[in-house]
C-alpha positions in Angstrom: 0.1 -0.1 0.0 1.4 3.4 -0.6 2.3 5.8 2.0 2.8 9.6 2.2 5.9 11.3 3.1 4.7 11.7 6.6 4.5 8.2 7.2 0.7 7.7 7.1 -1.5 5.7 4.9 -4.1 7.6 2.7 -7.3 8.1 4.7 -5.7 7.6 8.1 -5.4 11.4 9.1 -9.2 11.8 8.2 -9.9 8.9 10.3 -8.0 10.3 13.2 -9.5 13.6 13.0 -13.0 12.2 13.0 -12.2 10.2 16.1 -10.7 12.9 18.0 -12.8 15.2 20.0 -13.2 18.8 19.5 -10.4 21.0 21.1 -8.0 17.8 21.0 -9.1 16.7 24.6 -9.7 13.2 25.1 -13.0 12.5 26.8 -13.7 9.3 28.9 -16.9 7.4 28.1 -19.9 8.0 30.4 -22.4 5.5 31.6 -25.7 5.5 29.6 -28.3 7.9 30.9 -30.5 6.5 33.4 -34.0 6.1 32.6 -37.1 7.3 34.3 -37.6 4.2 36.6 -39.4 4.4 39.9 -37.5 5.4 43.2 -36.5 2.3 45.0 -37.7 1.1 48.5 -36.8 3.1 51.4 -34.1 0.9 52.6 -35.1 1.0 56.4 -32.3 0.7 58.6 -32.9 -0.1 62.4 -30.1 0.4 65.0 -29.8 -1.3 68.7 -33.1 -0.7 70.2 -32.5 0.8 73.6 -34.0 -0.5 77.0 -36.1 2.5 77.4 -37.9 2.1 74.1 -38.7 -1.6 75.0 -40.0 -0.4 78.5 -42.2 2.2 76.4 -43.7 -0.6 74.5 -44.2 -2.9 77.4 -46.2 -0.2 79.3 -48.3 0.4 76.2 -49.0 -3.4 76.0 -50.0 -3.6 79.6 -52.1 -0.5 79.3 -53.9 -2.2 76.2 -54.1 -5.5 78.2 -55.7 -3.6 81.5 -58.1 -1.6 79.2 -59.3 -4.7 77.6 -60.1 -6.3 81.0 -61.8 -3.3 82.1 -64.6 -3.7 79.6 -66.1 -6.5 81.2 -66.4 -5.6 85.0 -69.2 -3.2 86.2 -68.3 0.4 85.3 -70.3 2.7 87.4 -73.4 2.9 89.7 -75.1 6.2 89.0 -78.1 7.1 90.7 -78.5 3.4 92.0 -78.4 2.1 88.4 -75.4 -0.1 87.7 -73.8 0.6 84.2 -71.6 -1.5 82.2 -69.5 -1.2 79.0 -70.3 -4.8 77.9 -74.1 -5.1 77.8 -73.8 -6.7 74.1 -71.6 -7.8 71.6 -71.7 -4.3 69.8 -70.6 -2.7 73.1 -67.9 -5.0 73.6 -66.4 -4.6 70.1 -66.5 -0.8 70.2 -64.8 -0.8 73.7 -62.0 -3.0 72.6 -60.9 -1.1 69.6 -58.3 1.2 71.5 -57.1 -1.5 73.8 -56.5 -4.1 71.3 -54.7 -1.7 69.0 -52.4 -0.4 72.0 -51.8 -4.1 72.9 -50.6 -5.1 69.4 -48.5 -2.1 68.9 -46.9 -2.5 72.4 -46.0 -6.1 72.0 -44.3 -5.1 68.7 -42.2 -2.3 70.1 -41.4 -4.3 73.2 -39.9 -7.0 71.0 -37.9 -4.3 69.2 -39.6 -4.5 65.7 -39.7 -0.9 64.0 -39.3 0.8 67.3 -39.9 4.5 66.4 -43.4 3.2 65.0 -44.3 2.3 68.5 -42.7 5.1 70.1 -44.6 7.6 67.9 -47.9 5.8 68.6 -47.2 5.7 72.3 -46.2 9.3 72.6 -49.3 10.4 70.6 -51.4 8.1 72.5 -50.2 9.4 75.8 -50.6 13.0 75.0 -54.2 12.4 73.9 -54.8 10.0 77.0 -53.9 12.9 79.2 -57.3 14.8 78.4 -59.1 11.7 78.5 -57.8 10.7 81.8 -59.1 14.0 83.4 -62.4 13.6 81.9 -62.8 9.9 83.3 -61.7 11.2 86.7 -64.4 14.0 86.6 -67.1 11.3 85.7 -66.3 9.0 88.6 -65.5 11.4 91.2 -66.3 14.9 90.7 -69.6 14.8 88.6 -71.7 14.8 91.5 -70.7 18.2 92.8 -72.6 19.6 89.7 -75.5 17.1 89.1 -76.6 17.0 85.3 -77.7 14.8 82.7 -74.9 12.5 81.2 -74.5 9.7 78.6 -72.2 7.1 80.4 -71.8 3.6 78.9 -74.7 4.3 76.4 -77.2 5.1 79.1 -78.9 8.6 79.7 -78.4 9.2 83.4 -78.6 11.8 86.0 -75.4 12.2 88.0 -76.9 12.9 91.5 -74.9 9.9 93.1 -71.9 8.0 91.7 -70.3 5.1 92.9 -67.1 3.7 90.9 -66.8 0.1 90.0 -63.9 -2.1 89.1 -64.1 -1.5 85.3 -64.0 2.3 86.1 -60.8 1.7 88.3 -59.2 -0.7 85.6 -60.0 2.0 82.9 -58.2 4.8 84.8 -55.2 2.6 85.4 -55.0 1.8 81.7 -55.2 5.4 80.8 -52.5 6.2 83.5 -50.2 3.6 82.0 -50.8 5.1 78.5 -49.7 8.4 79.7 -46.7 6.9 81.2 -45.9 4.9 78.0 -45.8 8.1 76.0 -43.7 10.0 78.5 -41.0 7.0 78.4 -41.3 7.2 74.6 -40.4 10.6 74.3 -37.5 10.1 76.6 -36.5 7.0 74.5 -37.0 8.7 71.1 -33.5 10.3 70.5 -31.8 7.2 71.6 -33.5 5.1 69.1 -31.8 4.7 65.8 -34.2 4.0 62.8 -34.3 5.9 59.2 -35.1 5.3 55.6 -34.5 6.9 52.4 -37.1 9.8 53.0 -39.6 8.6 50.4 -42.4 10.3 52.1 -40.8 13.7 52.4 -42.4 15.2 49.5 -45.8 14.5 50.6 -45.2 15.5 54.4 -46.5 19.1 54.1 -49.7 18.0 52.5 -50.2 15.2 55.1 -49.5 17.5 57.9 -51.9 20.1 56.5 -54.8 17.5 56.0 -54.0 16.1 59.6 -54.3 19.4 61.3 -57.5 20.2 59.3 -58.9 17.0 60.3 -58.0 17.6 64.1 -59.5 20.8 64.2 -62.9 19.7 62.8 -62.7 16.8 65.3 -62.1 19.1 68.2 -65.0 21.1 67.1 -67.2 17.7 67.0 -65.9 16.5 70.4 -67.3 19.9 71.7 -71.0 18.7 71.1 -72.6 15.5 72.2 -72.1 12.6 69.8 -75.8 11.2 71.1 -78.4 13.5 72.3 -82.0 13.8 73.6 -84.4 15.0 70.6 -86.8 17.7 71.2 -90.4 16.6 71.8 -93.5 17.9 69.9 -96.7 18.4 72.0 -100.0 19.4 70.4 -102.8 21.4 72.2 -106.1 19.4 72.0 -108.0 22.4 72.2 -106.4 24.6 69.8 -104.5 22.2 67.6 -101.3 24.2 68.2 -98.0 22.2 68.1 -95.4 23.3 70.6 -91.8 22.2 70.7 -90.7 21.1 74.1 -87.0 21.1 74.6 -85.6 18.2 76.8 -82.3 18.6 78.7 -79.8 16.5 77.2 -76.2 15.8 78.0 -73.9 18.6 78.4 -71.1 19.5 75.8 -67.6 18.6 76.7 -66.6 22.4 77.4 -69.6 22.9 79.3 -68.7 20.7 82.1 -66.8 22.1 85.1 -63.5 21.3 86.7 -61.3 18.4 85.7 -63.8 17.8 82.7 -63.3 21.3 81.4 -59.4 21.0 81.7 -59.5 17.7 80.1 -61.7 18.8 77.3 -59.2 21.6 76.4 -56.2 19.4 76.8 -57.6 17.1 74.6 -58.6 19.6 71.8 -55.2 21.3 72.3 -53.6 17.7 72.1 -55.4 16.8 68.6 -54.0 19.7 67.0 -50.3 19.5 68.1 -50.1 15.8 67.6 -51.6 16.0 64.1 -48.9 18.9 63.0 -46.2 16.8 64.8 -47.2 13.0 63.8 -46.8 13.9 60.0 -43.1 15.4 60.4 -41.7 12.2 62.3 -39.2 10.4 60.6 -38.9 7.7 59.3 -42.0 7.1 57.4 -43.1 4.4 59.7 -43.0 7.0 62.6 -45.5 9.1 60.9 -47.6 6.1 60.3 -47.8 5.3 64.0 -48.5 8.8 65.2 -51.2 9.1 62.5 -52.6 5.7 63.5 -52.7 7.0 67.4 -54.5 9.8 66.3 -56.9 7.9 64.1 -57.6 5.5 66.8 -58.7 8.5 69.3 -61.2 10.1 66.8 -62.4 6.7 65.5 -63.1 5.4 69.1 -65.1 8.6 69.8 -67.1 8.3 66.6 -67.9 4.7 67.3 -68.9 5.3 70.9 -71.4 7.9 69.8 -72.9 5.4 67.4 -73.0 2.9 70.1 -74.8 5.2 72.5 -77.3 6.2 69.8 -78.0 2.6 69.2 -78.0 1.4 72.9 -80.6 3.9 74.2 -83.9 4.5 72.6 -84.0 8.0 74.2 -81.0 9.1 72.3 -80.4 10.2 68.6 -77.1 10.1 66.7 -76.0 13.8 66.2 -74.3 15.5 63.2 -71.1 15.9 65.4 -71.3 12.3 66.1 -71.6 11.2 62.5 -68.8 13.7 61.7 -66.3 12.0 64.3 -66.8 8.6 62.8 -66.4 9.9 59.2 -63.2 11.9 60.4 -62.0 8.8 62.1 -62.1 6.7 59.0 -60.4 9.7 57.1 -57.6 9.7 59.7 -57.1 5.9 59.1 -57.0 6.8 55.4 -54.2 9.2 56.2 -52.2 6.7 58.1 -52.6 4.1 55.2 -51.5 6.7 52.7 -48.5 7.5 54.5 -47.6 3.8 54.9 -48.3 3.0 51.1 -47.0 6.2 49.5 -44.5 5.7 46.6 -43.0 8.8 45.0 -43.4 9.2 41.3 -40.6 8.4 38.7 -37.4 10.3 38.8 -36.3 12.8 36.2 -34.4 11.5 33.4 -30.4 12.5 33.4 -29.2 15.5 32.1 -27.6 15.3 28.7 -23.8 15.0 28.5 -23.3 17.7 26.1 -24.9 20.4 28.6 -22.4 22.3 30.9 -21.2 21.0 34.1 -23.2 23.5 36.2 -26.6 22.7 34.4 -25.8 19.1 35.3 -25.2 19.8 38.8 -28.8 21.4 38.8 
């Protein structure tokens, strides 16, 4: 083959010029651009579970167990009439919702499984349990100081005399254990290592806003009776005139004195505070635990109002009671959404020909 004077074969210089990059600089091959695949799983990392976290779980499980047992003994004796939370299958099912969930989450936490999930549940349940404990103490000890019409265990009663039973005592112990579990959970939070890839971060602002709005409406619904006495209609036989007769019903939560008023205010403030905090907890399962505790409290209140309306023929289910049930279901939906949320596909990679500063963006 013929060669030129510079020692190159014909066509080789053109080929070399075409192979060389512009400017004479040699560029290394880059891997192919990534496609728009879905973001991978969170990659949950759990460290050593401290003893305080396991203690918080054990206290929460004990609270659930005591609360489940408290359903069956006598609750209160009001005006000589014994009251019980277990007068039928529906009453038992409604009363066992909160204790069984607390028992399951507490056992899971005591075993060291997904600890921040259980700690978040215990912290929120303990904070909301403080208001419920004050209300329960009022019903069993101080409600006779200002007698009035109340709905207790599904019955419409007048709190002229109140004698506590074993069920009430066990219920108070269960609430006190829940509050104690919440305190220990807060102490154990910073020592518990549990983190993920942050797949829920993009949804947290919307989740927090929805939870706070839900909690605000729930607090308004709790301020009014979930089951109330309907007004009566009386017809005058002489004139045929129909008159509305207002019947005294149960007092609203914020109309009660002393411990009940304080408990209602603490419960309303706790709903708003816990709703905002729960959605910001890390990792994802911690937010799920906090939202689940909030949902259980609201759902329990809605189911109790429904049970009261079905239990007594003197009571009607009110709009706030229906609202509490719907809000409880919506809160459960928020917890499920936080648990199952998956972010959308990632952005495609930036082309290699773009400047370096644009690729960094």
